[in-house]
C-alpha positions as CSV (number, residue, x, y, z in Angstrom):
1,M,47.4,66.7,-117.2
2,A,45.7,70.5,-116.7
3,L,41.8,69.2,-116.9
4,I,42.3,66.5,-115.0
5,G,44.2,68.0,-112.4
6,R,41.3,70.9,-112.4
7,L,39.3,67.6,-112.0
8,I,40.7,66.4,-108.7
9,G,41.6,69.7,-107.8
10,T,38.2,70.1,-107.4
11,L,37.1,66.5,-105.8
12,L,40.0,66.5,-103.1
13,T,38.8,68.9,-100.4
14,K,41.6,67.0,-98.3
15,G,44.1,64.2,-99.2
16,Q,46.4,64.0,-102.0
17,I,47.2,62.1,-105.3
18,T,49.8,61.1,-107.5
19,L,49.1,61.1,-111.1
20,V,51.4,59.0,-112.9
21,T,51.3,59.0,-116.9
22,P,52.0,56.5,-119.3
23,D,55.4,58.4,-120.2
24,G,56.4,58.2,-116.4
25,K,55.6,61.9,-115.2
26,R,54.5,62.4,-112.2
27,E,51.7,65.4,-110.9
28,T,50.5,65.6,-107.2
29,Y,47.1,67.2,-106.7
30,G,45.7,68.1,-103.7
31,R,46.0,69.0,-99.9
32,D,47.3,67.7,-96.9
33,G,46.1,63.7,-95.3
34,K,46.0,60.7,-96.8
35,H,48.2,60.1,-100.2
36,L,47.7,57.3,-102.9
37,T,49.5,57.1,-106.6
38,V,47.5,56.4,-109.5
39,R,48.8,55.2,-112.7
40,F,47.2,56.0,-116.4
41,T,48.0,53.1,-118.7
42,D,47.1,55.2,-122.0
43,K,46.9,58.7,-122.9
44,R,43.0,59.0,-123.0
45,V,42.2,57.9,-119.8
46,G,42.6,61.2,-118.4
47,F,40.3,63.1,-121.4
48,D,37.5,60.2,-120.7
49,L,38.1,61.8,-117.1
50,V,37.0,64.7,-117.7
51,R,34.3,64.3,-119.9
52,N,32.0,61.3,-118.3
53,P,34.0,60.8,-114.8
54,R,31.2,58.7,-113.3
55,L,31.0,56.3,-116.1
56,T,34.8,56.3,-116.7
57,I,36.4,55.7,-113.4
58,G,34.5,52.8,-113.0
59,E,34.7,51.0,-116.8
60,A,38.8,52.8,-116.6
61,Y,39.2,50.5,-113.3
62,M,37.6,47.2,-114.5
63,D,39.4,47.4,-118.0
64,G,43.0,48.3,-116.5
65,R,43.7,51.5,-117.6
66,I,43.9,53.1,-113.8
67,V,45.8,51.5,-111.3
68,I,46.5,52.7,-107.7
69,E,49.6,51.7,-107.5
70,D,50.0,51.9,-103.6
71,G,46.3,51.4,-102.1
72,T,42.8,50.0,-103.3
73,I,40.5,50.8,-105.4
74,L,38.6,51.2,-102.2
75,D,40.8,53.6,-101.0
76,L,40.8,55.7,-103.8
77,L,37.2,56.5,-103.6
78,E,36.9,57.0,-99.9
79,L,39.4,59.5,-100.2
80,I,37.2,61.2,-103.5
81,V,33.7,60.6,-101.3
82,G,34.8,60.7,-98.1
83,A,36.3,64.5,-98.5
84,N,33.0,65.0,-99.7
85,R,29.3,63.7,-97.7
86,W,26.8,64.6,-98.3
87,E,25.8,65.5,-95.3
88,D,28.2,68.2,-95.1
89,G,27.2,69.7,-98.5
90,G,29.2,67.1,-101.4
91,Q,30.2,70.6,-103.2
92,G,33.4,68.4,-105.0
93,R,31.6,65.7,-106.2
94,K,29.3,67.5,-108.1
95,A,31.5,68.5,-110.5
96,M,30.5,64.6,-111.3
97,T,27.1,64.6,-111.4
98,K,24.7,64.9,-114.6
99,G,21.2,66.4,-112.8
100,K,18.4,64.8,-111.6
101,I,16.2,62.6,-113.1
102,K,12.8,64.6,-113.4
103,G,10.0,64.6,-116.0
104,L,10.0,63.0,-119.6
105,T,13.3,60.9,-118.5
106,A,11.7,59.2,-115.9
107,L,9.0,58.3,-117.8
108,L,11.5,56.7,-121.1
109,R,13.2,54.8,-118.1
110,R,10.2,52.4,-118.1
111,N,10.7,48.8,-116.7
112,P,8.0,46.7,-118.8
113,I,7.6,42.6,-117.5
114,A,9.9,42.1,-120.3
115,R,12.4,44.4,-119.5
116,S,12.3,44.1,-115.8
117,K,12.9,40.0,-116.6
118,R,16.0,40.7,-118.6
119,N,16.9,43.2,-116.0
120,V,17.2,40.9,-113.5
121,A,19.2,38.1,-115.1
122,H,21.6,40.3,-116.0
123,H,22.5,40.4,-112.2
124,Y,21.0,37.8,-110.5
125,D,21.4,34.6,-112.7
126,L,24.7,34.8,-112.7
127,K,26.4,31.4,-111.3
128,D,25.5,30.1,-108.2
129,E,28.9,30.1,-107.4
130,L,29.8,33.8,-107.4
131,Y,27.6,34.2,-104.8
132,E,28.6,31.3,-102.6
133,L,31.7,33.2,-102.4
134,F,30.8,36.0,-100.9
135,L,27.0,35.6,-99.4
136,D,26.1,35.2,-96.1
137,S,25.5,30.3,-95.8
138,D,21.6,32.0,-96.3
139,R,22.3,34.1,-99.6
140,Q,20.9,36.9,-98.4
141,Y,21.3,39.8,-100.7
142,S,20.7,42.4,-99.0
143,C,21.3,45.2,-96.1
144,A,22.0,43.4,-92.9
145,Y,21.2,44.5,-89.8
146,F,24.5,45.3,-86.9
147,T,22.9,45.6,-83.4
148,D,26.8,45.6,-83.0
149,P,29.7,46.6,-86.0
150,S,31.6,43.6,-84.4
151,N,28.9,41.1,-85.5
152,S,29.6,38.5,-88.0
153,L,27.1,38.6,-91.1
154,E,26.0,35.4,-90.5
155,Q,24.5,37.1,-87.6
156,A,23.9,40.4,-88.5
157,Q,21.7,38.6,-91.6
158,A,19.8,36.6,-89.1
159,D,18.9,39.8,-86.8
160,K,17.7,41.6,-89.6
161,K,15.4,38.5,-90.7
162,A,13.9,38.7,-87.4
163,H,13.8,42.3,-87.0
164,I,11.5,42.4,-90.4
165,A,9.5,39.6,-89.3
166,A,8.8,41.4,-86.2
167,K,7.9,44.4,-88.3
168,L,5.1,42.1,-89.5
169,Y,3.2,41.3,-86.7
170,L,2.7,38.1,-87.9
171,K,0.4,34.9,-86.7
172,P,0.4,31.0,-87.0
173,G,-1.8,30.3,-90.1
174,Q,-1.5,33.5,-92.3
175,R,-0.8,33.7,-96.0
176,V,2.4,35.9,-96.8
177,L,3.3,37.2,-99.9
178,D,7.5,37.8,-100.3
179,I,7.8,40.1,-103.6
180,G,11.2,39.4,-105.3
181,C,12.2,36.1,-103.2
182,G,15.5,36.0,-104.0
183,W,17.3,32.7,-103.1
184,G,14.4,31.3,-100.6
185,G,16.4,32.1,-97.1
186,T,13.5,35.2,-96.4
187,A,10.5,32.7,-96.7
188,L,12.2,29.9,-95.2
189,Y,13.0,31.5,-92.6
190,L,9.3,33.5,-91.6
191,N,7.9,30.0,-92.0
192,R,10.0,28.4,-89.7
193,V,10.1,30.9,-86.8
194,A,6.0,32.6,-87.4
195,D,4.5,29.4,-88.4
196,V,3.3,31.0,-92.0
197,D,2.9,30.2,-95.3
198,V,4.6,31.8,-97.9
199,L,4.3,32.5,-101.8
200,G,7.6,34.0,-102.7
201,I,8.0,35.4,-106.2
202,T,11.2,36.5,-108.3
203,L,11.9,37.1,-112.0
204,S,15.5,35.1,-111.6
205,E,15.1,30.8,-113.3
206,E,18.2,30.6,-110.8
207,Q,17.2,31.8,-108.3
208,L,13.9,29.9,-108.5
209,K,15.4,26.4,-108.9
210,V,17.4,27.2,-105.5
211,A,14.4,28.1,-103.6
212,R,12.2,25.5,-104.7
213,R,15.5,22.7,-103.7
214,R,16.0,25.0,-100.7
215,A,12.2,24.5,-99.8
216,D,12.0,20.7,-100.8
217,E,14.8,19.6,-98.6
218,A,13.5,21.5,-95.6
219,G,10.4,19.6,-96.2
220,V,8.1,22.6,-96.0
221,A,7.9,22.9,-100.1
222,D,3.6,22.6,-99.2
223,R,3.1,25.2,-97.3
224,V,6.7,27.7,-98.8
225,K,6.1,27.8,-102.5
226,F,8.0,29.8,-105.4
227,E,6.8,31.1,-108.7
228,L,8.1,32.9,-111.7
229,I,5.8,35.8,-111.9
230,D,5.8,39.4,-111.7
231,Y,3.8,41.0,-109.1
232,R,2.0,42.7,-111.6
233,V,0.2,40.1,-112.7
234,L,-0.1,38.1,-109.4
235,Q,-3.7,37.3,-108.4
236,G,-5.0,36.8,-105.0
237,R,-5.0,38.3,-101.6
238,F,-2.4,37.8,-99.0
239,D,-2.6,38.9,-94.8
240,R,1.0,39.8,-95.3
241,I,3.6,41.3,-98.1
242,V,7.2,41.4,-97.2
243,S,9.7,42.9,-100.3
244,I,13.3,43.2,-99.5
245,G,15.6,44.8,-102.0
246,M,13.3,44.7,-104.5
247,F,11.9,48.0,-104.9
248,E,14.8,49.5,-106.0
249,H,14.7,47.4,-109.3
250,V,11.1,48.4,-109.8
251,G,12.0,52.4,-111.8
252,L,10.1,55.7,-110.6
253,A,7.9,55.8,-113.6
254,H,5.9,52.7,-112.0
255,Y,5.4,53.7,-107.9
256,E,2.4,54.1,-108.0
257,E,1.4,51.0,-110.1
258,F,3.4,48.9,-107.3
259,Y,2.0,50.5,-104.3
260,A,-1.7,50.4,-106.3
261,K,-0.6,46.2,-107.0
262,C,0.0,45.7,-103.5
263,R,-3.1,47.8,-101.8
264,E,-4.9,45.2,-104.3
265,L,-3.2,42.0,-103.0
266,L,-3.1,43.4,-99.4
267,A,-6.2,42.3,-96.5
268,D,-7.5,44.4,-95.4
269,D,-6.5,44.1,-92.1
270,G,-3.4,43.5,-93.6
271,V,0.6,44.7,-93.1
272,M,2.9,45.2,-95.1
273,L,7.2,45.8,-95.0
274,L,9.3,47.2,-97.5
275,H,12.9,47.1,-96.9
276,T,14.8,49.0,-100.0
277,I,17.6,51.3,-100.6
278,G,17.2,54.9,-100.9
279,K,18.3,58.4,-101.3
280,L,18.7,60.5,-98.1
281,G,16.5,64.1,-99.3
282,S,15.9,63.9,-103.5
283,A,16.7,61.4,-105.5
284,G,19.3,61.7,-108.7
285,A,19.9,60.1,-111.7
286,P,21.5,56.9,-111.4
287,D,24.9,56.0,-111.2
288,P,26.2,55.0,-114.8
289,F,28.7,52.9,-114.0
290,T,26.0,50.8,-112.1
291,D,22.8,50.9,-114.2
292,K,25.2,50.0,-117.4
293,W,27.3,47.0,-115.9
294,I,25.4,45.8,-112.4
295,F,22.2,46.8,-112.3
296,P,20.0,48.4,-115.6
297,G,16.9,50.2,-115.3
298,Y,17.3,50.6,-111.8
299,H,16.1,53.8,-109.5
300,L,16.8,54.8,-105.9
301,P,13.6,55.8,-104.3
302,S,13.8,59.2,-101.8
303,L,11.2,59.0,-98.5
304,S,9.2,61.9,-100.5
305,Q,8.8,59.4,-103.9
306,M,7.7,56.4,-101.6
307,C,5.5,58.6,-99.7
308,A,4.0,60.3,-102.7
309,A,3.4,57.4,-104.6
310,S,2.1,54.7,-101.7
311,E,-0.2,57.9,-100.2
312,K,-2.3,58.1,-104.0
313,V,-3.7,54.2,-102.9
314,R,-4.2,55.2,-99.5
315,L,-1.4,53.2,-98.0
316,I,-0.5,54.4,-94.3
317,A,3.0,54.9,-93.9
318,S,2.5,53.2,-90.2
319,D,6.4,53.1,-89.1
320,V,9.8,54.4,-91.3
321,E,13.2,53.1,-90.2
322,T,16.3,54.7,-92.1
323,L,19.4,52.3,-91.7
324,R,22.6,54.7,-92.3
325,L,25.1,52.3,-91.9
326,H,24.7,49.0,-91.7
327,Y,24.9,48.4,-95.6
328,A,28.6,49.9,-95.3
329,Y,29.1,47.5,-93.5
330,T,27.6,44.6,-95.1
331,L,28.9,45.6,-98.1
332,R,32.8,45.6,-96.1
333,H,32.0,41.7,-95.2
334,W,30.6,41.1,-98.8
335,L,34.3,43.2,-100.3
336,D,36.9,41.6,-97.9
337,R,35.0,38.0,-99.1
338,A,35.3,38.6,-102.4
339,A,38.4,39.5,-101.8
340,Q,40.1,36.9,-100.6
341,A,38.2,34.6,-103.1
342,K,39.9,36.9,-105.8
343,A,41.3,33.8,-107.5
344,D,38.4,31.8,-107.4
345,I,36.4,34.7,-108.9
346,V,38.9,35.3,-111.7
347,A,39.0,31.2,-112.6
348,M,35.0,31.4,-113.2
349,Y,35.5,34.6,-115.7
350,D,38.1,36.7,-115.9
351,E,40.3,39.6,-114.6
352,R,38.0,42.3,-115.9
353,F,35.1,40.5,-113.9
354,Y,36.7,40.6,-110.7
355,R,37.5,44.7,-110.9
356,M,34.4,45.5,-111.8
357,W,32.8,43.3,-109.3
358,E,35.3,45.1,-107.0
359,F,34.5,48.6,-107.8
360,Y,30.7,47.5,-107.8
361,L,31.6,46.7,-103.9
362,A,33.4,49.4,-103.0
363,G,31.4,52.0,-104.9
364,G,28.6,51.2,-102.7
365,I,30.9,51.0,-99.1
366,V,31.5,54.5,-99.8
367,M,28.0,55.1,-101.1
368,F,26.4,54.5,-97.7
369,E,29.5,55.4,-95.9
370,S,29.5,59.0,-96.8
371,G,27.5,59.2,-100.5
372,A,23.4,60.1,-100.0
373,A,22.5,56.1,-99.8
374,C,20.7,55.0,-96.8
375,N,17.7,52.4,-96.2
376,Y,14.5,52.3,-95.4
377,Q,12.4,50.0,-94.1
378,V,8.5,51.4,-94.4
379,Q,5.8,49.3,-92.9
380,Y,2.3,50.2,-94.7
381,I,-1.2,49.1,-93.4
382,R,-4.8,49.9,-95.3
383,D,-6.4,50.0,-91.7
384,R,-5.4,52.3,-88.7
385,N,-6.5,49.6,-86.6
386,A,-4.4,46.9,-88.2
387,L,-1.3,46.8,-85.6
388,P,-1.5,47.6,-81.9
389,I,-1.1,50.9,-81.3
390,T,2.6,51.6,-79.8
391,R,5.3,49.7,-80.9
392,D,6.1,47.2,-78.3
393,Y,5.1,44.1,-80.0
394,M,8.0,44.6,-82.4
395,A,11.0,44.5,-79.7
396,E,8.3,41.7,-78.0
397,A,8.1,39.8,-81.2
398,E,12.7,40.3,-82.5
399,Q,13.6,38.8,-79.3
400,R,11.9,35.9,-79.7
401,Y,12.8,35.7,-83.2
402,R,16.5,36.0,-82.4
403,S,15.9,32.7,-79.6
404,A,14.3,31.2,-82.1
């Protein structure tokens, strides 16, 4: 208990945690503030937490070895991460950090085509019914855009699509590539509001089936097409490229390859919009729980990493926006919906899977509210003359798309 007490004391700059051991002993750590009672169900939990806290806290919660008796896992993570905000230095959380990913480590974390497909299947080929339980009706599985924090998830996801479409500077009849198209919602939206032809590509067989079915049902399968293909082997030229929530899975070792291929696919006067989770400041090692259980092979880029890779292939970053809190709002909606559907998720999988999913969503919330995570929307062009010289066109188009 002394070692775990020291770890908690380092992490808690405010707030208190009472630990209850398997033999019923209770010890309170921390300072004044919010209080939680956490019970360990076996004697090894404390040792495992001290040895590898970032992985163990999620796995122990998932396995029922950690029980929060008077709150939720979100309450516990808010207490720990909220007391160590990134912009305040996050001193306490350094006790849980294993260091940066760089050099040889980055090169070893490669995602060749076959591995990328396996990584995608690990997460995105789960049962369709699971995603129906917590996503919006259009199955937008990425950060929404909240013009007002009180907006519904459906409204915020619709506004996200309008926000992105406006940055693409679309014109009727253009050919658009959607890299990592998900269940097809954005591709169908762009065709509907801007009269463009879209090719969506994915590595998820389950998402491909849904996307193609939706295009057929909408009567636009001749103009909105979907293929199971890796972007690295795609051929052709496109007037516009959009990629939402896919770059996180590219891997640091492949950034230059990604941007070089996008430049090759983009028309000379083309426009590209990349929407990705990113890191404020420098990028660190991936979260071990997320890497093992949720998104194997992922890497969250810093803005400097994105700029360094895109500059080498002469893509111009013509517009950059940092979305600071939007994904936290999004994840709160998802967690609320997942909690309401707990019985259905447990019946679909089991209690352990539900706790894993709950930890994943809760961890995302605190990462965006207090940790180093944000979302970047970066617009790229090959030719400096490809866009109007002011951003006025974005506001005009965004209003038009929202009205549509």
